[in-house]
N, C-alpha and C positions, 0 to 999 in steps of 0.2 A: 235881326237878319236882313230885313228889307232895307233899312237905312244904310246898313253896311254895304249892301250891293249897289245901292244908288250912288254912293260915293265912288265906288270902283268904276261904274259905268260912265260917270261924268268925266273922269280922267282917261277913259277908254284904254285902260291898262287892266287886263283881266288877271287878277290874282285869285286863283281858284281854291285857296285853302278853306274858304268859307263853306264849300260844298263837300259833302262826304264823297270819298272815292268809292269805286265799285267793290273794293274789298270789304267795305263796311255794309254793303247792301246784302239783301237776301240772295244767296247764291243758289237757291234751289231751282230756279228757272234756267233752262239752257240758253234761252234768248232773252236778254234784258232790254234790248233796244238798239238804237243806231250805233252804239259803240262796237257792236259785234259785226257790223257791215263795214267792209274795207273797200275804199275807192283809191285809185291812183293819186287823185288830187289831194288826199289827206296829207300827203307829204309836203304840200305847199303851205300849210297853215299849222302852226304849233298849237296843240290842243291837249286837254286832259279829259279823261272819262270821269264824269261826276254824276251823282245821283240827285234828282230833283227832290228837295226836302218836303216833308209834310206841310201842307198849307200853302205851298209856293207854286208858281207857274212861270212860263217863259216871260210873261209881261212883268211880273213882280220882281223877277231876278234880273232881267236884262233891260227893262225899261224900253226906250225907243229903239233899241237894237234887237228886240226879240224876233223880228222878221228875218234879219240876217242869220241869227242862230237857227231858226226853224228851217230856213232854206239849206243851210250848211248840213243839217241833220236829215234833210228830206222828210220832214215830219210836220204834221199839223198840230194845232193847239189841243184838239180833242184827244189826241194820243200821247201828248207830252204831259203825262200825269205824274204826280208825286210817286217816288219810288222807282221811276224809270231812269236808266243811265243814258246820258247824252254826251256828245262831244262839245266841250266848252273851250272856245278859243282863248288863248292867253292874251291876245291883243285884238280887240273887237274891230279896230280900224282895218284890219286885214280882210274883213268880210264885206266891206262896203260895196265893192264891185266884184265879189267872188263869182266866178264861173269856171268850171273845168273844161269848157269848150273853147275851140279856137276863135279868135276875134275875126279871122278871115278864113273862109272855107272854099278853096278853089273849085271843087266840083259844082258849087252853086253860083259861080260868078256870072253865068250867062242867064240866070233866072231872076225874074223880078222878086219872086218869093220862093223860098226853099227851106225845108225843115230837116234838121239833123237830129237824130235821136241816138244817144250813146248809152247803151244798156249797161256797160261797165261802170259808167259814172252815174247812171240814173239821172240824166239831165237831157233836156230838149232845147234846141236853139232854133230861133226863127231868123232866117237870113234874107237879106235883100241885096241882090247882085254880089253875093259872096260875103257881104259884111254882116256881122252879127247885130241884129236889131234888139233882141232881148232873149233871155234864157230862163228856164224854169225847171225845178226838180220834177221828177216823175216817179210813179210807182208802176213798174212793168210787171210782166209775168215772171214766174220763177221757174225752178227746175221741173216742177210738176205741170205747169201750164206756161210754156215758153212763148215769148213774143217772137214772131217771125223776123228775120233779118234780111236785108237786101235793099233793092231799089223799088220804090212804090210811088204812087201818086194819090193825092186826095181825090176821091170820086163822088163823095156825097157829104152833105151836112144836115144835121137834125138838131134843132134848138133844144127840144125836150125829149130826147131819146130815153128809153127805159130798157132794162134787162128783161129778157124773156125767161131767164133761168133762175136769177138770184133775187132775194128780197132783203129789205132792211131787217137787221137782226131783231128777233123778237116780234116781228109783225108779218103780215101777208102782203105788204106793200112792195111792188116791184122796185128794185134798186134803181134810183135815178142815174142817168148817164147824160146829164145836160151838156150842151155845147159840144155835141158829138161830131167828129170828123172821121169818115171812113177812109182807110188807107189800103185795105186788102180784103179780098174774098178768096178763101182757099178752095181746093178742089171739091171739098165736101159741102161747099156753100156757106161756110161759117164766115161772117163778116168781122173784121177787126177795126176798132175805133179808138181814136184819141178822145178823151172825155173827162168831165169833172168827176171826182171821187174823193174818198177818204185817203189821207196820206199817212200811213202808219210808221214810216221811217225805214221801210225795207220793201223789196219787191213782193207784192201781194195780190196782183191782179190775176185774172184768168187768161192772160195773154194780151190784154188790151194795154193802152197807155193812159194812166191816170194823172190828172193835174189838180192843183188846188181848186176847190169850189166851196168856200165857206158859206155862201148863201144857201147852198143845198144842205149843208150840215146844220145850219140854224133852223131851216124849215123841217128837217127830219128828226133832229136830236135836241133842238132848243139851244144849241151852243155851237159856236161862240155867240155871245150876246151881240157883239158889234163886228160883223164880218169885214175882213180887210184883204183877204187873199182871193183873187179872182183870176188866176192864171188861165183856167180853162176858157173863160169868157174872153179874155184878152187874145188868146190864140185864135179862137173862133172868129172874132170880129176882124182880126188882122188877115186871116185867110180868105174871108168872104168880102172884105172891104167895108161891110156894115152889118148890123144885126138885122135879120129878117123880121118882117111884120107878122108872120104866121108860123105855125108849127109843122108845116109840111116838110117832108124829106126833099132836100134841094140837090138835084144832080149837079156835079161839078165836072163837066167834060174835059176841062183843061185846068184842073186844080193844081196847086203847088206840088212839086216833086218832094218825095220823102226818102231819106236815106236812114236806115236803121243798122247800126254797127255794134260790135262788141257782144258781151255775154253778161247777163245779170249776175251780180255777186251772190254767193251762196249765203244762206242763213239757216238757223235752226229754230223753227217755230216752237 
């Protein structure tokens, strides 16, 4: 299986017959994974829904292209387990520069730094004078815990923020929210942050915006062994201009503007 996939990856033409399709998988679960989440940009890439076989992973199947496949599925390695169905592109080269966001966003062209969050696509874009600098998948709130939409501004940053309500599963340790950027405080005084978290492949937060933070996952869960996805840190440093030397909450009186649009896709947990 592994050598078979390596040949396919080398020629960057994805023939997906080597992976079982979802009809061969256990159909007892209502929500199998990213295949059951639908984004408008899905129509721009030809893909098939396939099941990760026993003993395999994103790295062993897709080699150097595993990051592209993970981002397309809005999922991290910890959640891309054997038995999960994922969207497998037929041509990996189409994912090299994949982003569902506009390369130029006119509402941000007068701003040195501007953040667009598209809940429908589950993607965040960092813009400079209207031009897209980089984009990253997100995990937003869902129908039960919705992420607010509208025009906001980053007002605070906290390098090692923690949840006051939620813990790491199976422990009493507060859930880490590293590289946190506050964008909204509602009338009840609830703060909303962009921060590092697990990326399960569907909207799963309690209204916040989650980004890849594999360093946190290694620290809390022991995996992945070699962290490679640091999107939360990248956005944090980009927004502040540098990483702070201490762990105090930093006020941002003129932080980047944030536009949040769309509606999170539905899923059945």
